[in-house]
C-alpha positions as CSV (number, residue, x, y, z in Angstrom):
1,M,-8.7,-33.0,-61.8
2,K,-10.2,-29.6,-62.1
3,S,-13.2,-30.6,-60.0
4,H,-10.9,-31.7,-57.1
5,D,-9.2,-28.3,-57.1
6,D,-12.5,-26.6,-57.1
7,E,-13.8,-28.7,-54.2
8,F,-10.6,-28.1,-52.3
9,Q,-10.9,-24.3,-52.9
10,R,-14.5,-24.5,-51.7
11,Q,-13.5,-26.3,-48.5
12,V,-10.7,-23.8,-47.8
13,A,-13.1,-20.9,-48.2
14,E,-15.7,-22.6,-46.0
15,A,-13.1,-23.4,-43.3
16,T,-11.8,-19.8,-43.4
17,R,-15.4,-18.5,-43.0
18,R,-16.0,-20.7,-40.0
19,G,-12.7,-19.7,-38.4
20,E,-13.5,-16.0,-38.9
21,E,-17.0,-16.6,-37.4
22,Q,-15.4,-18.3,-34.4
23,L,-13.0,-15.4,-33.8
24,R,-15.9,-12.9,-34.1
25,T,-18.4,-14.7,-31.9
26,Q,-16.5,-17.0,-29.4
27,P,-14.5,-15.8,-26.5
28,W,-10.7,-16.5,-26.7
29,A,-7.8,-16.1,-24.4
30,V,-5.6,-13.0,-24.6
31,S,-3.3,-14.0,-21.7
32,V,-3.0,-16.6,-18.9
33,K,-0.9,-16.9,-15.8
34,Y,-0.7,-19.3,-12.8
35,D,-1.3,-17.5,-9.5
36,R,0.8,-19.4,-6.9
37,R,-0.8,-17.6,-4.0
38,T,-4.4,-18.7,-4.8
39,H,-3.4,-21.8,-6.7
40,R,-5.6,-20.7,-9.7
41,L,-5.3,-20.2,-13.4
42,V,-6.1,-16.6,-14.3
43,T,-7.1,-16.2,-17.9
44,Q,-8.1,-12.9,-19.6
45,L,-10.5,-13.2,-22.5
46,N,-10.9,-10.9,-25.5
47,N,-14.2,-9.7,-24.2
48,G,-12.8,-8.4,-20.9
49,T,-13.8,-11.5,-18.9
50,I,-11.3,-12.8,-16.4
51,L,-11.5,-16.5,-15.5
52,S,-10.0,-17.4,-12.2
53,I,-10.2,-21.2,-12.0
54,P,-8.9,-23.4,-9.2
55,V,-6.3,-25.8,-10.6
56,G,-7.9,-28.7,-8.8
57,L,-10.9,-28.4,-11.2
58,V,-8.8,-29.2,-14.2
59,P,-8.0,-33.0,-13.9
60,E,-5.4,-32.8,-16.7
61,L,-3.2,-30.6,-14.4
62,S,-3.1,-32.9,-11.5
63,G,0.4,-33.9,-10.6
64,L,2.0,-30.8,-12.1
65,S,4.4,-28.9,-9.9
66,E,4.0,-25.1,-9.4
67,K,6.8,-24.6,-11.8
68,G,5.0,-26.8,-14.3
69,L,1.7,-25.0,-13.8
70,A,3.4,-21.6,-14.3
71,N,4.8,-22.7,-17.6
72,V,1.5,-22.0,-19.4
73,A,0.9,-20.1,-22.6
74,V,-2.0,-19.3,-24.9
75,L,-2.0,-21.2,-28.2
76,P,-2.9,-18.9,-31.2
77,P,-5.5,-17.9,-32.0
78,G,-6.5,-18.2,-28.3
79,F,-8.9,-21.2,-28.1
80,Y,-6.5,-23.3,-26.0
81,L,-4.1,-23.0,-23.1
82,D,-0.9,-25.0,-23.5
83,W,1.6,-26.5,-21.1
84,P,4.3,-27.3,-23.7
85,Q,6.7,-29.2,-21.4
86,S,3.8,-31.5,-20.2
87,D,2.1,-31.8,-23.6
88,I,-1.2,-30.7,-22.1
89,Q,-3.8,-28.4,-23.9
90,V,-7.1,-27.3,-22.3
91,S,-9.7,-25.5,-24.4
92,I,-11.2,-22.2,-23.3
93,A,-14.7,-23.6,-24.3
94,W,-14.2,-26.4,-21.8
95,L,-13.2,-24.1,-19.1
96,L,-16.2,-21.9,-19.7
97,T,-18.8,-24.7,-20.1
98,G,-17.7,-28.3,-20.2
99,M,-15.8,-28.6,-17.0
100,Y,-19.0,-28.6,-15.0
101,A,-20.3,-31.7,-16.9
102,N,-17.1,-33.6,-16.5
103,P,-17.5,-36.7,-14.3
104,T,-14.0,-36.4,-13.0
105,V,-14.8,-33.0,-11.7
106,T,-18.1,-33.9,-10.2
107,P,-17.6,-37.7,-9.5
108,S,-20.9,-38.1,-7.6
109,T,-23.0,-36.9,-10.6
110,G,-25.0,-39.7,-12.0
111,Q,-23.9,-42.3,-9.5
112,Q,-27.2,-42.1,-7.5
113,R,-29.4,-41.9,-10.6
114,G,-30.8,-45.3,-11.5
115,S,-29.4,-46.9,-8.3
116,T,-31.0,-50.3,-7.6
117,N,-29.9,-50.1,-3.9
118,S,-32.5,-47.6,-2.9
119,K,-36.0,-48.5,-1.7
120,T,-37.6,-46.3,-4.3
121,P,-37.2,-48.6,-7.3
122,A,-38.6,-51.6,-5.4
123,S,-41.7,-49.6,-4.4
124,S,-42.0,-48.3,-7.9
125,R,-42.0,-51.8,-9.3
126,A,-44.5,-52.9,-6.7
127,N,-46.7,-50.0,-7.6
128,G,-46.4,-50.9,-11.3
129,I,-47.5,-54.5,-10.6
130,K,-50.7,-53.0,-9.0
131,G,-51.4,-51.1,-12.2
132,G,-49.3,-48.0,-11.6
133,R,-50.3,-44.6,-10.3
134,P,-54.1,-43.9,-10.5
135,R,-55.1,-41.7,-13.4
136,I,-56.2,-38.2,-12.5
137,K,-59.9,-37.7,-13.5
138,R,-60.4,-34.4,-15.2
139,K,-63.5,-32.8,-16.5
140,S,-63.7,-32.5,-20.2
141,L,-64.2,-29.0,-21.6
142,S,-67.7,-29.9,-22.8
143,T,-68.7,-31.1,-19.4
144,A,-67.2,-28.0,-17.7
145,K,-69.0,-25.6,-20.1
146,S,-72.4,-27.3,-19.8
147,S,-72.3,-27.3,-15.9
148,G,-71.5,-23.5,-15.7
């Protein structure tokens, strides 16, 4: 039983250390408001940065009224924005980085890659049947040194 208590205390200490590290190194929200005039979320971070993000870039907020959008708060310690009446939380980390990789924000990303409807894959297959792209002939270092 003693070893379980020791392990638990070790895990608590490690989690506390990680949390303190996050608070020291990662940006977190100090305040947030919805700007009706520009239809944007305006979030001030602990490092002085002000994020002004169009609400349309946050898919979770689609369908919320202006009153619903304005009912936003920062969840302590500041890593999430919260719309309590809608049960929606959005992380500051996602707003800073992840939203640009979200396929719902950029729906065309990846749709053209690997498409079998373009002419390029067919020509690439035909070229492969012929043996692929010709190799580039390069002089070896020993040949280049002896000829110079």
